[in-house]
Steps between C-alpha positions, in 0.01 A plus 500: 500500500858630567570695816801731473770520770363851575152370559634217715685754717170706534322189612774422763482852628122511540507145650756624755286791594182284512650294780482808723271741321508787758884500527691761324813365343800634320577405146850386616355259761253347241771474245726312751232266624365415150832485315429791263756756385418818702521744205284270291236476778498877543388548147233224545375660815463841324265342242303303769456828697401689183215254424381489862608152605757630752511820712830685549563678831781753535717581797716333761225242561410484130494209263232324303188302585207346326242765390213246536428187695682189370180331420409781275809453275529208263801360327379594152470857604864512617643330194298718261599817694861415395483337167152576363272227371692189367437173349691215345439674168410873451203409273323362808514849648428686191398294183562804285869454554503189282357492154427125535295510816172463331613183311773356726426156638713569815355837586206378702746287707701822588191690583377208728836471675504876570148486636581208734821676622329832551215339712751310703719815577193699582383241758840512689494801741795583715319430821487137380860503370624647819365204700647250258859369534706344229478124497 
């Protein structure tokens, strides 16, 4: 499964907010802390607000915060919010996209790899990730 740069930035943003879920933070502060271009992050945040993962608050004390508790948001949800469902091969998402899916010897492997990746990403919620540090 390929994760785009945009999806990676979304994950970084949500992870930053998950470390202090009640804090209201500016896009600029998150961009600086997580090494994300501010204008790029602003577009990502708009999408995450639109689908209900983040809440946007206006005004002098405004900014963004998580719309749900960190444990209620999983890694797959954030990735798919930005890039949609993905797999190593498109046929694993939609077999009709390939005329060989029904007879291809490799197709079941792509499907299994996608299933395993999806299960793993669903298990990882942002409360867990916020507690974890890079090794």
